[in-house]
DODRENRO-527297 format. One record per residue: y, z, x of N, C-alpha, C in turn. Coordinates in steps of 0.2 Angstrom, whole numbers, plus 5000, padded with zeros to 4 digits. Each point is the difference from the previous one (the first is absolute). Example, Ala and Ser with C-alpha at 12.3 -4.5 7.8 and 13.67 -1.06 7.14 Angstrom:
! DODRENRO-527297
497250395066500650004996500650005004500549964998500650015004500550034996
//
This chain:
! DODRENRO-527297
499350005003500850004996500650005005500449964999500549995005500650064998500250025007500650064999500649974997500450044995500649974998500550025003500549955002500550015003500750054998500450015004500450064999500449964994500350054996500449984993500649995003500649984994500649985000500350065004500650005005500550055003500450014995500050084999500650014996500650035005500649974998500750015005499950084999500450025006500150055004500650054994499850054998500550044997500650025005500749984996500650035004500150085000500150035005500350074999500650024997499950064998500850004995500649975006499950025004500649985006500049935001499649974999499949935004500349974990499850024995500349984993500750015000500250065004500850024998500449945005499749995005500249955004500249934998499449984999499849944996500749994994500050054996500449994994500850005003500150065003500649995003500249935003499649985004500349935003500049954995499650014995500049954994500850004997500150074997500650004998500649995003500050015008500450005003500249925002499549965000500149924999500249994994499950024995500349974994500850044998500250065003500550045000500549965004499749965007500449965004500249944997499549984997500249924996500450014994500150074997500450014995500750005003500050045005500850015003500049945004499749955002500449955002500249954993499550004997500149964992500850034999500050084998500650014998500750005005499850005006500749985003500249944999499549955001500049915000500549994994499950044993500149974995500850054998500150055002500650045000500550015006499849985005500350015006500449925002499949944996500249965002500750005000500550034994500550004999500550064999499750035007500350085001500749975001500350045000500850005002500050035009500749975002500150015008500150085000499450025006500250085001500450015005500349955004500450015007500750034998500250014995500750014996499950074998499550035002499850084997500750045001500350005006500650055000500649974998500249934998500549974998500350024994500450034996500250044995500749934996499749964995500449974996500450044995500650015003500450064995500449964994499850014995500649974993500750025002500549965000500650055000500250044994500250065000500250034995500749974996499950024994500849984996500250064997500450055001500350064999500549974994500050034993500349994996500550064998500749985000500550064999500349994993500250064996500449984996500849985000500450014995500749975002500550065004499750055001500450055003499750025007499449975003499650005006499450045000499850034993499450045001499449964999499650025004499349964999499550024995500049924997499649994994499149985002500049975004499250005003500049945004499550025006499749955003499449975001500149925000499549975000499749985007499449975002499849985006499850065003499849985006499950065006500450035004499950065001500550055004499749995008500449995005499949995007499850085003499550025002499950065004499549995004500150035005499550005005499250025000499549985002499450034999499850085002499850034998500050075002499450025002500050035005499550035004499450054997499449995000499650054996500150075000500150015008500050085004500750034996500549955000500750044997499950034993499449984996500050014992499650075000500250054995499750044998499249995000499550045002499349984999499849984993500450044995499749994992500449944998500449965004500249934996499349955002499749995006499549974998499550014996499950075000499350044997500149974992500650004999500050014993499949914997500249955004499749944999499249995000499750035005499450005001499650034994500250054998499750044995499949964994500649964997500149974994499849935001500149985006499949914999499150015005499950035005499449995004499650045002499750054998499850075002499549995005499649945001499649975005500349975007500750004998500349965006499750005006500050055003499750015008499250005000499649994996499449995000499849935000500349964995499749924998500349965005499549944999500349945006500449954997500550034997500549954996499949994992499450024998499949994992499450055000500250024992499550064998499649964996499350005001499449964995500050034995500050075001500050044992500649984996500649995003500550004995500049924998499749965003499949934998499649994995499550055001499449994994500450044994500450044999500250054995500549944997500449955004500549974997499549944996499549985004499849954995499750024994499750064999499750034995500649994995500650035002500650004994500149924999500149975005500149914998499649974995499250035002499549964995500250044993500350055000500050044993500849974995500449995006500549994996500349915001499649964998499949925002500649974997500549975003500649974996500550045003500050055002500750055004499949995006500650045002500249985010499450035002500049975006499350035004500250055005499450055000500150075005499650005005500449985006499549995006499950075005500150055000499850075002500249985007500749985000500050015009500450055003499850005007500250055003500649995003500250045005500749995003500149945006499549995001499949945005500149924997499750034994499949934996500749994996500350065000500749984994500649985006499950035008500349975004499849935002499449984999499949935001500449954995500050034994500449964994500550005000500450065003500850005001500149965005499649985005500349975007499849924998499650004998499749915000499949984994499850034994500049954995500350024995499849964993500450014994499850064996500350024994499850054997499549974994499949945000499449994996499550024998499750004994499450044999499349964999499849985005499449955000499450025003499549985001499450005005499949995007500549954999500149965006500650045003500350014999500650045003499850075002499650034997499650075002499649995006499649934999499650005006500349995008500649954998500350015006500550065003500050034995500450085000499450045005499449994997499550025005499950005007500049925001499949995007500650015005500750024996500550015005499950075000499750044996500150085001499750005006499349975001499450005004500549985007500349955000500249985004500750055004500150044995500850055002499650055004499450034996499750055002499650005009500049925001499550005006500649995005500649994998500449995005500750055001500150044994500350085003499650054996500450065004499750064997500250034994499650044998500250044993500650014999500550035005500550035001500549954999499949945005500449944998500249974995499249984995500049984994500350054996500250074999500250044997500749985001500349995005500750015000500349925000499649965000500249944997500149984993499350044998500150014992500650034998500350075001500450024998500649975002500249965005500649975001500249934997499349984996500049934997500050014993499750044998500050014990500650014997500049984994500549994997500150054995500650044999500150054996500350004994500449914999500350014994500749995001500549974996500750015002500149985007499649935004500449975005499850045006499550064999500050055006499249985003499949965005499550015005499850025005499550034999499850075006500450074996499750065004500050074999500650015002500349985004500850025003500549974995499949944998500549964995499950034993499550024997499750044994500350085000499950035007500350064999500850025001500249945004500950004999500149984992499749965000500349974991499950054995499450035000499950044994500250085002500250035006500150075001500649995004500249955003500650005003499850045008499550005003499750035006499549955004500150025007499549965003499350034998499449965003499350014997499750075003500550035007499850045004500050064997500550004995500150064995499850034993499549934999499750014993499850064999499850044994499750064998499349974998499750044999499449984997499949984993500550034995500049974993500349935001500549985005500149945000499649955003499550025005499649975001499449994996499850044996499749984994500249944994500650014998500449974995500049935004500049985007499949945002499449965001499650065001499349965000499749974994500250054994499949984995500349944997500549985003500449934997499649935003499350025005499649955000499749964995499850044995499749974992500549954997500650015003500549954996500750035001500449965005500550035003500550004993500149964995500450004994499850054995499350014999499850044995500050075002500150015006500250075002500450015004500549974999500850015004500250074997500350035005500250084999500849974997500249944999500749994999499949974991499549975001500049984991499550034997499550035001499350034998499950065003500650044999499950085003499450034997499950014995499350044996499549995003500149925001499149965001499950025007500649995005500050015006499750085003500450034996499850085002499050024998499849964995499550014998499449975004500449945003499549975005500150045007500450015003500150065004499650045001499850044994499750075000499249974999499849954998499249975003500050025006500749955004499749995007500050065003500450064998500050075003499350035000499649984991499450025001499549975005500049955000499649955004500150035007500650015004500050025007499550095000500150044994499850045000499149995000499949964996499249985001499749985006500449975003499849965007500250055007500350064998500150065004500649975006500349964997500649975003500750064999500050034996500450064999499650064995500450075001499550044998500550004993499650064994500150014994500850024999500150055005500650025000500649965003499949965005500649944999500149964996499349994997500249964993500450034995499950065000500450054995500750005002500150015006500750015003500449934999499649945000500249944999500449984993499550054994500249984994500650044999500150065004500750035000500549985002500149955004500549985005500249934997500649994997500349964995500149945005499749924997500249955003500649974997500549995005500649984997500249925002500049964995500149925003500749995003500149945003500650005003500550004995500650044998500349994996500349934999500149975004500349934998499549934997499350035000499449964996500150044994499850075001500150044993500449974995500649975001500649994995499849924999499649965004499949935001499949974991500449964999499949974992500149935000500049984996500249924998499649965003499350015000499449955001500149944998500250004993499849944996500849945004500550035001500549995003499949975006499650025004499949995008499549944999499550004996499649944999500549944999500450014994500449944998500449975006500350035004500749995006499449985007499450035000499849985005499749915000499849984992499749955001500749945002500650034997500649975002500250005008500050055002500050015008499749925003499449995000499849965002500249935000500349994993500349914997500550015004500550065001500650005002500149985008499550055005500049995008499349985003499749974994499249995005499650075001499449975001499850065003500150035006500250074999500150055007499949995005500349995006499850015006500250075004500550044997500150045003500250064994500150055001500150064995500649984998500150004992500550014997500350034997500650014997500350054996500149954994499950044993500449974993500350054999500749974998500550044996499949974992499850054997499949984992500650024998500150004992500550014995499750074997499450025001499750054997500550065001500050064995500350065000499450055000499850035003499450035001500050074995500550044999500150054994499949984992500449935000500049974994499249975000499849975005499249984998499550045000500250085002499550055000500150024990500650004998500150004995499649964993500149935002499649974997499450014999499550005007499450025000499750074996500450045000499950054996500150014994500549944997500150004993499449944998499849965002499349974998499550055001500050035004499250045000499850044996500850034999500050054994500049974994500149944998500149964994499449984997499549985005499449965001499650074998500050055004499650074999500050014991500750014998500150044995499849954993499949935002499949954995499349995001499550025003499349975000499750034993500250044997499750024993500149944995500649955002500249954994499849945004499650005005499649945003500649985006500250025000500649975008499650005006499949945003499650005006500450005007500649964998500349985006500750004998500550005007500949994997499949965006500849985001500449965005500750014999500550025006500650004999500349965006500649974997500449965006500850024998500250025006500850035000500349965005500549954997500549985005500650014998500549995006500850004998500449954999500650004998500449934998499949925004499850035007500049955005499349965000499650044997499349985000499550045005500550045004499450045004499650064996499450005004499450054996500050055002500250044996499950095000499550024999499650004995499350035000499649944998499450015001499349945000499450054998499849994995499350044997499549944998499649995003499649954997499350044995500050055001499350044996500050085002499750034995499950065000499850055006499649965004499850055005499649935005500349995006499849955004499350015003499950055001499350025004499549984993500149984995499550004994500049925000500549995000500249925000500649985003499849935003500549985004500349934997499849984995500249944995500750024998500649965002500650014999500349984992500150034997500149974992500850015000500650015007500649994999500149925000499649975004500349935001499349954998499550025002499249964999500049994993500050054995499549994995500649984996499949964992500549974997499750024993500450044997499850024993500749994993499750014996500549964994500650064999500649965001500550045000500350044992499749984994500150044995500849995000500250034995500850004998500650015006499650015005500350035007500549925001499749954998500249935001500649994995500150034993500549994995500749995002500250045008500750005002500349925001499449975004500149924999500149964995499650024995500249974994500650024996500250055003500750014996500549985004499950005006500549975006500249934997499349965000500349934997500350004994499950054995500449994994500750025001500250065006500750015000500349945004499649985004500249935005500349954994499649994994500149954996500450014992500550075003500650014996499850074996499450024999500050064996500350065004500050044995500450075002499450084998500150055002499950044998499950024993500650014999500249994993499749964994499849945003499749954993499350034996500249984994499550054995499549935001499350044998499549974999499550034996499449954997499850064995499150005002499850065002499250005001499649994994499649964999499849964995499349975002499649994995499449945004500449945000499449965007500449955003499349965001500049944999499549955003500149945005499950025004500249925005499449965003500049974996499249945001499550044996499450005004499450054997500150085001500550015004500250085002500550054996499750054998500350034996500250075004500450025003500150075004499950064995499850065003500250064997500450055003500350054997500150055005499650065001500150055005499650055001499850054995500650014994499950044996499749984994499949914999499749994996500649984993500550015001500450014995500749955002500450004995500649965002500550024999500750015002500650044998500649964998499949944999500649974997500549995004500750004997500549965005500250065006500250005004500350035008500249955005500450045004500249975006499749985005500049945005499649995005499950045005500550055001499950075003499650044999499850024993499650044998499449974999499849945000499649965000499549995007500350015006499950005007499950065001500350064997499950085001499450024996499849974995499350024995499649955002500049965005499749945001499549964994500549974997499649984993499849935002499449974999499649955003500349944995500150014994500249944997500649985001500650035002500549985001500049965007499550045006500149965006499749924999499450004997499849954998500449934997500550034995500549954997500549985005500150065004500749975004499649955006499450015001499749955007499949934996499850004994499849944996500849984999500550035000500749974999500249955005499950055008500449995004499549965005499549984997499649985002499550035007499450004999499550055005500049965008500249945001500249975007500650035003500550024995500750035002499950075003499450034996499950075001499649985008499649975000499550015006500549985006500549964999500449995006500650045000500150034997500450085002499450055001499550015000499550045004500049995006499949945003499849965005500750015005500450004997500849985003500050085004499850064996500150075001499450015005499649985000499550015005499250014997499849984996499549984998499549945002499750005003499649965005499449974998499650044996499450004996500049924995499449974998500249954996500150024993500449984996500350024994499849954996499650024996499749954993500649994994500149954997500450004996499850014992499650024999499750024992500550034997500050024993500550054998499750065002499350025003500050065000500250035006500349965005500450025006500550044999500450014995500650044998499950064998499350024999499950065000499550045006500049955006499650025005499449975003499849964997499249955002500249975006500250045005500349985008499650035005499849995003499550045007500650005005500050055003500550025003499950065005500350025006499850055004500750055000499850075001500650055001500549975005499749975005500549985004500649934996499749964996500449974997500450014997499850054993500450054996500750045004499750025006500750055002500449945003499949935003500749985004500149954993499849994994500349974994500350044996500150075002500350054996500650015005500149985006500450025006500749984997499949934997500949984999500250054994499750024996500350044995500350065002499850035007500250055003500649985006500049945002500449995006500649974999500249984993500649974998499749924999499349985000499849934997499949975006499850025006499849965005499250005002499649945003499650015000499650045007499550034999499950055004499249995003499849965004499350005001499750055005499550024998499950085002499549975007500250055007499849995005499950075003499650005006499750065004500350015007500049945002500150015007500949985003500150055002500849985003500149985007499550025004500149975008499350025003499849945005499350025003500349995007499850055005500249995005499550045006499949975006499550035005500050065000499550035005500250085003500550005004500049955003500750015005500749964997500049994993500750004998500249924999499549965002500349924998499949994993500349974996500149994994499649934997499550014997499849934999500049994992500350034996500249984993500550034998500649994997500450054995500249964994499950044995500149994994500749964998500450085003500749985000500249925001499849975004500249935005499949954993499550024996499849954995500550014994500350045000500450004993500449954999500149994995500449944995500450044996500549944997500450014995499650034994500250064997499750024994500049984994499449974997500149954995500150034993500450004995500250064993499549964997499650014996499549994996500150014992500450064999500450014993500650015000500449974996500750004999500250054994500649994999500450054996500149964993500050024996499950084995499349984999499449985004499350004997499950075005500150015007499950065002500250064997500750004997500150074998499650014993499849944996499850004994499150055002499749965005499350025000500050065004500450035003500250065004500050064995500449984994500250054993499350014996499849945000499350004996499550045002499949985007499350045003500350075001500650025000500350075001499750054994500049944994499850054993499350024999499549955005499450005001499750075001500550045006499850045002500450074996500549994998500350064996500050004993499649954997499650024992499649955000499849965004499549954999499250025001499749945004499350025001500050045005500550015004499850015007500450095000500050034994500450075002499650045005499450005001499850045004500249995006500249935004500149995006500850055003500250034994500750045003500150025004500450015006500250045005500850024997500050065000500850034997500449985005500549995000500549975004500249945004499649964998499949945003500149944994500449955002500149944996499349965003499750004992499149975001500149934995499449975001500049944995499249975002499649974996499549985001499649964994499449995000499649984996499250034999499650014995499450015001499749944998499350015003499449934996499450035000499649974995499450024997499649954999499449985003499749924998499550014994499849964998499449994994499450055002499950054995499450035001500250065006500550015001500250055006499849995006499849945003499849985005500450025006500649995000500550025005500750034996500450035004500650044999500450015006500649994997500649995005500550044998500650025006500550014998500449985006500649954999500449985005500750024999500150035005500750044999500450015006500650004999500649995005500650044999500450035007500650024998500449965004500750025001500349945006499950005007499749935000499749985006499450035003499550024995499350025002499650004995499349965001499549984994499550035002499650024993499250025003499649984995499549975001499649974994499150035001499850044995499550035000499549964995499349995001499650004996499250055001499849994995499450044999499549954996499350015002499649964995499250035005499549954997499349995004500149955004499450005005500149935005499549964995499450034996499749954997500449974994500650014999500449994993499650014995499750064999499850014994500550054996500050014994500650034997500150095002500450014999500350085000499850024993500250075000500150034994500650014997500249944996500850015000500550035003499949975007500650025006500649954999500550024999500549944999500750025005500449945001500350015005500650055000500150034994500550054999499750075002499250005002499850065001499750015005499549995004500050005008500349975003500149955001500549965005500650024999500450024995500750025000499950085003499450044998500050075004500050005007499649965003499849985007500849965003500349994997500649955000500750075002499850034995500650065000499850065006499450004999499950055007500149985005499949925002500249985006500750005001500449974995500850005002500450055000499550064997500350095000500250025007499549965004499850025007500449955004500049934999500349975005500949984998500250014994500750004999500550045003499850075001500250045004500449985007499449965002500050005008500449915001500249964995500349965000500949984996500349985004500749994999500149944994499850034993499949964995500550014995500349934999500749994996499849994993500349994996500049974992499849935001499749984995499749934999500649954999500049985005500649944999500149964994500749984999500149964994500450034995500050095000500350034995499649994995500450044994499750024994500049954994499649974997500349974995500050034993500549984998500250054995499949934992499650024996500049964995500550014995500249944995500650004997499950064995500750034998500050064995499749984995499650054995499749984994500649994996499849944995500349964995500350074995500549974996500450054995500049954993499550014997500149964994500650004997500350074998500549994997500749985003500150025007500449965003500049925000499249985001500049924998500249994994499950024995500349984995500749994999500350065001500750005001500449955004499649985007500249965004499849924998499649994995499849944998500549984993500150064997500849984994500450005003500450035006500649995004499949915002499449995004500149925002500149964994499750034994500049944995500749984998500450065000500750004997500549985006499950005006500249985005500350045006499750074997500150065005499850005006500350015006499550005005499350035002499549985003499550045001499349955002499650005003499449975001499450014995499749944998499450024996499550035004499650064997499550045003499549975000499550025005499349985000499550014995499649974997499450024995499950085002499950044994499850075002499350015003500050035005499150035003499850064999499449995000499650034995500050065006499850074998499950055005499449995005500050035005499649995005499550064997499249974999499550044999499850045006500050074999499950045004499050025000499649985004499350025001499850045007499550024998499650045005499849945005500150035007499849965005499449975000499849955000499249995002500049935003499550015004499949935005499649954995499749945005499949964997499549965002499749944997499549975002500249944999499749955004500349915000499649984992499650014996499849974996500050064994
//
């Protein structure tokens, strides 16, 4: 019997150590392939890192009010980089505790932080990406990349962070970070931020101030100690708690920091006029181009008056929330067109949308003075009798706010009580084209439709337009286009722009007696008409209320000699308020503002004197004069008897 040969040979079993080495090698190869591919894809368009130490500083633009007080600073501040050793130890520790507690242990990125951010991104699809960036990654982004949120930029950020870690020590990276990070308000770097917010060098920062600055990294505007004090304080508390948790400070040091008040630089604490600064900031570029050196812009603003305007708007909007008031705006200009106060919203931190010039809302009956002006220029007088009665113009039948009709009255009473039927009839008689021409002549730049409803303010305008269009009533009949920049100069004193050089001969846009007539009628609005809530005792005031359909917009535009203020309230989404009229909240805001502004101004009486209506008719005397005239005795025929003016309770108006 043949002997059987050996069976198939079984492969030798790897020892655990051999298996570990094998799989480590396999994974290493694949990891190398992944890294090479990763760099090949994302490193092809990396930015140039050779200019690491080049600082491209945007020139700063300082805005001053009409007396030379600082209004705001835009652009960056020029401060030298700070040495990390010159800072109190708790300054860098505050940033590490809240931004990157593993800073001294990671290689430029934190895998656990990246994993957490990816989990968050998967759960919040469609929203902004969260990157879990380390301080090194933030530095890479600030130095070399754009702030756009996408995976390619995050990958490049990771590559550059690893390059920074390989090239610099942790101390050098932290110093670069603190000297380059943006703290808002044009302040780049810890030294500029310390000078800007606290008026001191960074070497003198307290623990509480350091925590506040570190807390701003989450959002410089949102956590600004100037515009969001409460939010900034809450964020600083979180920073201090994190410092205790990481052992950077003791609980006793944290408690001591809580007890030490943080005082913001007084100049910045009083900083106002952010809407105004935004508005003129754009104009600076158009007037002198992109600045290549630090500029000083002398504006027309009056900071105390601006503060009064902001307070009045904030107070009025807050008080009117129960009535559905969501926002407000105010523009005040003098008789030359210089803007003295400019408020584009109730709170700049919450919304930067500028309602003073950007928004367009229907004017309501605040547009009626242009109707009456066209009528006065066509030969009417305030004493002319009209009848408040139903009227139909084409297919349109306007109605009054009160829902009734009051019969015969003078034009002066009709404007004071904002009678819609009379305004509609007047516009129809003089022609809507002539009404539109009068409005444009005075300063309304927006499109004016010529439908009959325009007589009641179915025209979209801005508070700026309304203020400048009422200015001729206040300054003797001259055009006064609103402007905010008086002069632009370099920090060394070289004049780049001067508004006074551009001055031309003033254009008269309202003549007499129309100006006299209009001022007398609009005085009556305040003394006994729809605008009585706007009264400020001791001053010669005039103006007009306006309320639009369904209470979507409410206005009061008023003036004294050489000074005008336009106030609007409403909702950004154009939804109706709860029966808010121009004679209510806007007139109240206007009164609060003017009560503070007028004592500061050298106001005079409204130009044009006081119009005196003809004396009331005397029927008995007329009869005697008529008989005397008939029999040849001297005397003049009397005018037909006039009906006495009907008194009515002040009421505001709607256009339909």
